[in-house]
N, C-alpha and C positions, 0 to 999 in steps of 0.2 A: 720329839726333842733330840737334837743331834749332839753327841758327846764325842769329841775328837781329841786325839793326842797329836800334838805338834812336835815333831822331831827335827830340829835344825842342826846344821853343822856343815863342815866343808865336804864330807863324804868323798875323800880323796885318797883311795877309792872307797865306795860302799863295799862292805865286806859282810861275811856271815855273822860276825859278832853283832853288827848293827841290826841285822834282820832278825836274829834269834831274840835279841833284847826287845825289839819293837813288838814282835809277836807275843812275847811274855807279858809286856806291859799292857797290851791290848786285852789279854785274857784276865790278868789280875785286876785291872781297873774297869773291866766291862765296857770298853770303848767301842763305838761304832766303826771307827777307822783310825788309822795312823796316817798323817800327812808328813811326808819327808820334804823338807824345804832346804835345798842347798843354798848356802850363802854365796853372794857374789864375792865379797871380801869380808872375812870375819874380823871384827875389831881386835880380837885377841890373837889372830894369826896373820896379820897384815904383812909380816916379814917372811912368811913361809912360801917357798916356791912351789906352787901347786899346778895341777892340770887345769886347763882352761875351764871356765864355767860351763861352756857347751859340752865338753867331754865329761865333766862330772855329772851333768844333768842327764846325758845320754846313758851313762853307766847306771845311774839310779833307775831310769826308766826300764832298762833291760833287766835289772835285778828284781823289780817288783811287778813286771807286766802281767804275770799270771796269778797274782795274789789279790783277790777281790777286795780285801779290807785294807790294802795299802794303796796310797796314791802319792804322786809327786807333784809339787807345785814349783813353778818357775818364777814365783812372785819376786823373790829377792834378786834373782839373776836379771830379770827384766828391768827391775828398779835400778840396778847397778849401784856403784858406790859401796861404802861400808854398810854392812847389814846389821841394823840394830834390832834386837828382839822386840822392844816396845813398839816400834813401827809396824812390824809384821803382825804382832798379836792384835793390835788395834784394827788392822785390816781384816784379819780372820774372824774377829769378834763380830763383825758386821754380818757374817754368813752363818756362824754356828752358835748354838745356844750355850754350850759349855766347852771351854778349852782347858786342856791339861798339857802343860809344857814339860817336855822330857829333857833333863840335863844329866850330864855325867856327875859322878860323886864329887870329884875335885872342884867342879864349877860352883857348887853351892857355897863353898868357903871363900870364893872370890866374887860372889854375887853382888856384894856391896859396891864393887867397882863398875858394875854394868850401868848403862844409861837408864835412868829412872827406875831403879829397882822397886821402889814402893808402888809405883804405878803398875808395874808388871804383876806384882802380887795381888793387886785389886782386880786385874783382868782375868787372871788364870790361876789355877792350882799348879804349884811347882812339884813335879815328880822327880825325885833324885834317884838315879840308878845306883843301887847298892849291891855289892856282891858279898858272899861269905868272907872273901879275902880282904874286904875293905878295912882299912885302918880305922881306929877310933877317930872321931872328929877332932881336928886340931884346935878348934874353938867353936863356941856357940854364940851366934848373934840372933837378932830377931828374924832374919831370913832363914837361918838353919832351923830355928824353932818352929817356924810356920810351914816349912816344906814337908812334903810327905815322902818318906824314904821307902822305896819299893825294892824288895830283894827279888831280883830276876834271875832266870836261868841265863847264863851267859858263858861265853868262852872268851878267853883272853886272846884277842887278835888286835893288832895295832896297824892302822893305815900307814904309819911311818915305817914300820917293819916291812910291810908289803912293798912300798915304794923302794926301799933299800934292797930288798930281794930282787926286784925286777932290775934295778940298776946294776946289781952284781951278776945278773944272769942266772939267778937261782929260781927254782920252781915255786909257784904260788898255788899249786893244786889245793883244793879244799878250803882255802882261805877266803876266796871270793866265788860268787856264782860263776858257772862255766861261761855264760855269755859275757860277763864282765871281764873274765880272764882273756877271752878271745878279743874283746874290744881293746884292752890294754895292749896286747901284742900287735893287733892289726894297725893301731895308730901310733905304735912305738912310744907309748907314754912312759915316763919316769926313767928314761935312759940317760 
């Protein structure tokens, strides 16, 4: 029986915070693997100017290439258009016995605004990343109550901050894997 974690997002760029969190979730939930799925266009970030899907995909591949329990899927990028979680989960449910969908702490409180949230809950278990520093829930609805909050090892790194540092010519050592850093500089991303 295959039990996988689905970790979606823009990953613009993938950073050590994503990787440490994913490894932690895999251990805590005893998952066979974590599949990173970069969105083509996130419905909640359609107005954000990001690196191209190809660049984000390449950086992800570089970041996880030596980690046997991580893989990258180009499903949403090949599909193009706005990436809706429900569509992706339906596709992956055809291949795997059990899906556990990983989302950030703030996302569960907006989950009711997602496309077909009730159907998502039927297909997968929602794993909400919680840190010791997370604020108390602003509200509780049926989605918050049925989600599983997972306290992970994590470090506070923001992709937005990384992009801003690159733009300002500041160093990004230790924030992203070395190969990702080299890729960002060689393709002059975020300038």
